[in-house]
N, C-alpha and C positions, 0 to 999 in steps of 0.2 A: 808824850805825843807832840810832834812838831806843830807849829802854827799852820804850816801849809797843809799837813795831813788833816788837822782839825777842820780847816776851811773846806777841804774837799769832801769830808764826810758831811759837813753841814749843808753844802750846796749841791751834793750829788742829785738829790731828788728834784729840785727846781729845774735843773738842766737836763733832766731825763724825762721822756714822754711815754715810756713803756714800749717803745718801738722795738720790733724784732731786730737785733743787731746784725742779722744776716741780710737785711734789706739795704740795698745800695744807698738809699736816701738818708740812712742814718749818718752817713759821712758828712752831711750838711745840716742835720737837724739836732744832733745829740752832743751834749757836753758843753762845759763853760766856754771852750774856745770857739764854739759855733754860735755864740751870742750875736755877733754881727750878721751872720747868715740868717738867723731867725728874725732879726730885726727887719731884714729885707722882706721876708715872708709876711711878717705882721703888717708891714706897710700896705700889703695887698689884701688884707682882711683875713688871713689865715690865723687860726687860734691853736691852742694847745692840743685839742683833739685832732685837728688836721695834721699837726706836726708829728703826732704819734701814729699816724696811719700810713699805709703804703702810698707812695707818690706815683700817680698815674698820669702820664703825658697824654694829652688829647691833641694829636697832630691834625691840624685842620687847614686845608688849602682853599678855604672860602674866598671867593672873588666875584667881582661884578663884571668880569670879562667873558663869561660863558654861562649859559643856563644850566650847564652841568654842575656848577659850583655855587651858583648865586644863593642857594638856600642852605648851604652847609653849616652856616652859623647856627641855624635852628636845629639841624641834625646833631651837631656837636653839643648843643645845650641839653638835648635829651640824653645823650651819652653821659654828659657830666652829671645829670640828675641820677642816672643809674649808678655811676661810680660812688656818688655821695650816699645814696641809699644803702649801698653795699658796704660802706665803711671805708671808703678810700678818699684820698686827697687829690682831686683832679686839677691838673694844671694845663691849661690850653695854650698852644702856641701855633704859629702859622708857618706856612711855606708857600711856594709858588705854584701856579698852574699855567698851562698854555692851552688855549682853545684850538683844538685841531681843526674844527669846522671853519672857524674864522680865519685861521692862518692858511688854510688849504689853498693851493694854487699860487702861493706867494713865496718869496724868499723866507718869510717868517716861519714857514712850515719846517725849516731846518732846525728850529728850536725845539720841536716836539720831542724827539727821542732824547735830546740832551736834557730836557726837563725831567725825564724819568730818573736820570742820574743825579740831577741837582736835588730833586725831592728826596731820593734815598740818602744822599750825602747830608742834607740839611737836617732831616729827622734823626739820623744817626748822630750827628754832632750835638744836637740839643739834648737828646736822651743821654749821651755820654757826658757832656759837659755839666749838666744839671743833676746828674746822679739819680736818674729816675728808676723806679722799680718795675714799671710796666707801661704798656702803650695801648691806646685805642687809636688806630690809624684810620682816618676818615678819607674818603676818596670820591671824586666825581668824574672828571674828564679822563680820557683814555690812559694817559701815562701816569696819572695819579695812582692808579691801582697797582701796577707792578712796582712803581717807585716806593710806595708805602710798604708793600710786602717785602721788598728787598731790604728796607731799613729794619724791619722786624727781625729778619733773618740775621742781619749783620750784628745787631745788638744782642740777639738771643734773649731778650726780655720777654716775660709773659705778655702776650699780645693778642688782641682781637681785631680783625679787619672789619671795617664798617663801610659799606657802600652807601652812597647818597641816594640811590634809586634812579629810575629812568623816567623820561618825559612821557606824557601821554601822547598818543598820535593826534595829529590834526585832522581836519576834514576839508576836503576840496571836491566840489561837484558830486557830493553824496558818497564819497569813498574816503577811507582813512589814508593819510599820507604822513611821511616823515621827511626829514631833511634830505634823505637819499632821493626822494621824489623831486626835490628842488634842483639838486645837482644834475639829475638826469633831464629835468625840464630845460636846463640851459642848452643841452645838446639838441633837444627836440625843437627848441626855439630857433637855434642856429640853422637847423635843417629846414625851417619854414613850416613845421608841422604844429606849432603852438604860437598863439598870438601873444603880443606883449601884455595885453590885459589878463590873459589866462596865467601867464608866468607870474605876473604881479600878484594875482589873487592867490596862487599857490604859495608864493613867498610869504604872504601875510598870514597864512593859515596853517602852515606846516608844523610850526613849533609853538604850541599854545601855552607853555609855562616852563617851570623849572624842571630840571632833570637831565640825565645823560641821554644821548640819542637812542631812540626806542627799539630798534631792531636788534638782532643778534650781531651787533657791531662790536667794536673792540671793548668798550666799557662794559657792556652787558656780558660779553664773553668772559672777560677777566673777573667780573663779579661772580658769575656762575662757577668759574674755575676756583675761586677762593673757597667755595663750599667743598668742591671735590678734593682740594688740597688739604682741607681740614683747618684752614686759617680763619674761617668764619663759620659760625654755627649753621647747621643745615636750615634752609628755609629763609635765610636773611637777604638773599640777593634780589628777589623779584618784585617786592612791594614797590609801587610807584613812588616817585619822589614826593609828590604832593598828596600824600595819604596819611591817615593817622597810623596805619600799620607801619609805615616807615619810621615813625617816631617811637613806636613800641619796640621795633627792632633795635633802634639806637639805645633805648633805655636798657634793654636786655643785654646788649653788647657791653654796656658799662658795668652791669652786674657780673657778666661772665668773666671779665678780666680780673675781677677780685677773686673769683673762684680759681682762675689760673694762677694768681699770686699765691693763694693759700695752699694750693696743691703743687706748686712749682712746676707748672706745665709751660714749657718753652717751645719755640719753633723747632729747635733741634729734637724735641721729643715727639713732635707732630709729623714733621716732614720725613719722608722715606722714599725709596724708589717706588713703592706701591702708591704713594700719594701722587707722584708725578704721572705714573701710568693711569691712575684714575682721572687726573686732570685732562690728559690727552684723550682718553676714551670719551669723556664728556664733550670736549671740544669738537671732536669729529662727529659725534652723534647728533649734536645740535646745529652743525654747520657754522661753528664759531670762526672768528676772525683769524686770518693768517698771522696777524700781529701776535697772537697768543703763542705761536711757535717761537718767535723771537724772545718773548717775555718769559716763557717757561724755561727755555734754555738758560736765560740769565738768572732766573730764580734758582735753578738747580746748581748753576755754577757758584752762586753765593752760598748755597747750602752744602757745597762739596759733594753733591750727589751726581754720579755718572749718568749723563743723559745726552744722547746723540741725536742728530737731526733725522737719521734713518729710522729711529724708533717711532717717530710720528707716523711714518708710512706703514710700518709693521702693524701698529695698533689700528690705523685706519683701514687696513685691508681686512681685519677680522671684526671690526666694529661697524655695524650699519648706521647709516644716517636715519634717525627716527623722528627728528623734529624739523618741520619745514617752516622755518622762520625767515623774515627778511635778513639778508638781501635776496636770497633765492626764492623765498616764499612770500606770503602776504601777511603773516601774523607777527606780532611784536611782543615785547617782554610782558606787557600788562596782560596779554592773552595767556601766556604761559603761567603767570601768577594766578589767574582765575582757574586754571586747571590743577593748581597745587604747587607750582613753582619748580625749581630745579630738582627737589627731592623726588618728584614722580618720574623724572627721566633717570635719575640715579637708581631708583628702585627697579625699573625695567632692566637696566644694564646689569644690576646686581643679580637679579633673578635669572638672567641669561648667562651668568658666569663670566661677564665681561667687565666686572668691577670688583675691586678688593674690599669686601665688607669689613675686614679686620684692620684696615688702616685707621690710624688715630686721628682725633680731632681736638680742637682747642678746648672743648668741654671736658676732656678727660675720658670721654666715651668714644667707642669706635663708630665708624660710619653706620654699620648695621645697628648698633645700639641706639644711635641718634635717630635713625629712621623709625625705630619702635616707639620713640618718645613723641613723634609728631602725629598730629591728627590729620592724616591725608585722606583724600577721597579713595574709594576702592579703585583698584587698577582698571576694572571693567568700565568705570565711569569716566576715565581719563582719555582725552585724545581729541574728540571732535574731529576736525578735518585737518589737523596739523601735527599731532603726536601719534606716531604709528607704533604698532607692536614690533618687537625685535624680530619675530618670525615672519612678519609681513611688512618690511620696512619701506620707507620712502625711496631709499637707494640701498643697494646691497652692501656697499662699502661706505666708509666715513668720508667726510667732505674734504679732508686735507690730503693732498698728494705731494710727495717729495720727488721732484724730477731731477735726473742727472744726465750727463752726457758731455760731449766735448765743449759745450757752451757753459756748463755748470758742473765742473768736476766735484765741487764740494756741496752741491745741491742747490735747488731753488724750490720755492713754495708756491703752490696753487691751491685755491679753494674751489671746489666744484659747486656751482650754483645752477648748472643746467645739465647738459649731456655729459655723463661721466665716461662715455666712449669717444670723446672728442679726439680727433686726429687732424692736424692741420699742417700743411707745408706751403710755404710761399716766400716770395722775395721780401727781404727786410728793408725797412727805411730807418736809418740810424739817426738819432738825435743826441746831442751832447748835454741835454738838460730838459727839464719839464716844460719850460716856457715855449721853446721852439716846437715841441711836439704838440702842445695845446693849440698853438696858432695854426699848425698844419691841419689838425682835426677840425677846428672851428671854421677854417676856410673851405671845408668840404672836399678835401683831397683824398680821403680814405675811400677804399673800394673793397668789396668782398674779396677775400683771399689775401689781404695785406697782413704783414707782420710789422709791428712797430717796436723798435728797441730804444729805450731811454737809458743812457749810461751816465757815469760820473755823479750818481745820486746815492751812492752807498754810504755806510757809516762814516768812513773817512773821506770819501770823495765829495760828498755833498757840501760840508759834512752833515750828518744827522739823518740821512736816509729818509728823505721826504716821502710822505704818503701822497698819492696822485689820484685822488677820487675825482678831481676836476676832469682829468683826461679820460679816465675809464668811464665815468658817467656820461661824458660827451660822446664817446664812441657808442655806448649803449643807447643813449638818447637819439642817436642818428640811425638806429635800427641795425646795428652791427654787433649785437650781443653774442652771436654764435658763429660769425664768419670772419672776424678780425681778431688776431692774437696780439698781445702786448707783453713784452718782457722788459725787466729792469733790474738793476742792482739796488734800486730803492724799494719802497714799500707801497702797499695799497691800504686804503681805509677798510675797516670792517664792513663798510657799506658797498664795497666794490663787488660787482658781479660780472660774469663772463670769463673767457679763457685768458686771464691776466696772471702772468707768472712774475713773482717778485723774489727778492732776497737772493738774486743770482750771485753765487759765490764761486771763486773769488771775485771781488768787485773790480770795476775798471781801474780804479785808482791804484790797486795792487797788481795791475797787469794781468788780471783775469781774462779769459778768452772773450768776454763781452767787449773788452777794449779793442779787440782786433777785428770786429765785424766791420764790413763795408756795405754800402748801399747795393742792393741786388743779390747779396748772398742768400742762398736758399736755407731757410730755417724751418725746423720741424718741432712742433709741440705735439707730443703723443701721450695722452693721459693713460690709456691702458698699459702701455709699456714703460711709463714713467720716464719719458725721454725728452730732453731739451738739447737739440744738437744743430750744428750748421754743417752743410755739405762741403766740408773742406778737409783735406788730408792733414795728417799730423805734420807733414813736412811744410805745407803751406802755412799752417798756423805758426810753426816755428820760425819761418821766414818773416812773417808779419811781426812776430814778437821781437825779432832782432831789430826791426825798424821802428818799433813802438817807442814813444816818449811819453812820460807821465803828463797828464793834464796838470797845469799849474794849480796850486791850492787856491781855492776861492777866498780864503781868509787866512791872514798871517798873524793876526793878533786878536785878543779878546777871547770871550768864552767859546765861540765856535771853533777857533783855532785850537784852543786848549783841549776841548773834549774830542775834536776831530782827530787830534794826534793820539788820543788815548783809546779810542774805540777799537775793539777787536772785530773779528769777522762776524757777519750776520749768521754764518753757519754755526756759530757758538754762542749766539745771543747778543752780540755787539756789546759785551761788557766792558767797563772801564776800570773796575776795581782790580788793582794789581793782585790782591789776595784771592780773588775768585779763581775758579778752576778754568783758566783760559787754555785753549789748545791751538792758538794761532801759530 
């Protein structure tokens, strides 16, 4: 026997930790040639038992720049505890977040959608570069949620999605309020119907602690959808951020990911066309954010699953709205939690044949099997004054409508928060960006019957497709919730209400018809007929297109220019991943 072979026999055991060789992390923990790698791990306090265990990445976007994420270190700690208890090796790492509410109404809001891509890119890079075996992806603010799920899909590692939970409502003059109330209060104050002292008191009391915005806005919509997709265990979305239940959920998520590793359950095993149909059914039934259209299209593109924007409308036509939550209603996520959370809504949809019970979840059980595992209140005891039966719904159709016409050949998105028979025609006032439109509204120029168009705010034109809660809330705050329409190639916050049409595609930067609008053109928004159109002939639109010149790019270098050049159409999810199923 050679000296080298003898040494290898002698030293094989000290350099092996009994790890399953099929685990990706064995590439950095096993064998004599990985001694330097193990030395690095030992410097961080990991021992032989850790090195022999599955390596689970805990992706944590904790930050002190938003209440949505300020508590996520504690949530991640609970998940780490769950991973350790289940026999895993947790490795926590960070990524960015952008506070949508704080950047709203500023140039900074252009960073929001880009942050979805950066989060997905960064988590994918760390998981790939460090050879991790699994992920627990923690999320707080809006774009954290789709970004984290996109990363899980790309890596296709066993993954559990973990939401940080929503904020509790504040109290103002004896009523519950949210940040939506403050945004609308700005418009009411500008109109002279709210005093400075009242607005100041509202500001000081609307957000009482940690957690994501409390209504069925974008974060809570995507958290709810994570359950419908099967990416998070049922019943994990609704517990408030500052509750012991939230930390129980985190610990159970840490344990669940080890089960996923043991049984080799990956996102590609969980996600299917049925999963996405379930997600849309839930979104339209609870009145979820229009942003979920964008994010679900992006998630489906990452997963290679055919999903088109028209399918949101098809599902919404057959699925009634049965939960009346903010922004259209008065209840928030903590109220839904007290009724049993997202699973009670899913159960009603499933019983009505509007949900696929055989869709898979990260637990290895189907949706229907998961529901049987939960201790839910009897259906007759659920609802109060905001969760309705399917056969006696709040509205006969779901909340999301896809409008088309000569202003939006590829589609536009509207969420019904009021009259679902809304039909509106009026002269348009065109603005080349959000700031000019906001100034116009705040100066009191809008009148009943107006149509406001804001363009060059799309994925490429902004870039970044700004949300415009400031403008929409100011319109509503001035008493024009039902008689002024707004359309844009940008986006709206999940807290937006009223006849506000976003995601107009093709966008202005790509020469879409919205780029050809002129002040005074007659624009029609017709919800029953799903129409968004301008009273111009094809010939006149073609003539204007001949004379049209692209708006010069707002940024020519840096991250905004880079991602702005990469974004695809909003009609396909505004994806930037060249490997995703882009249809631009």
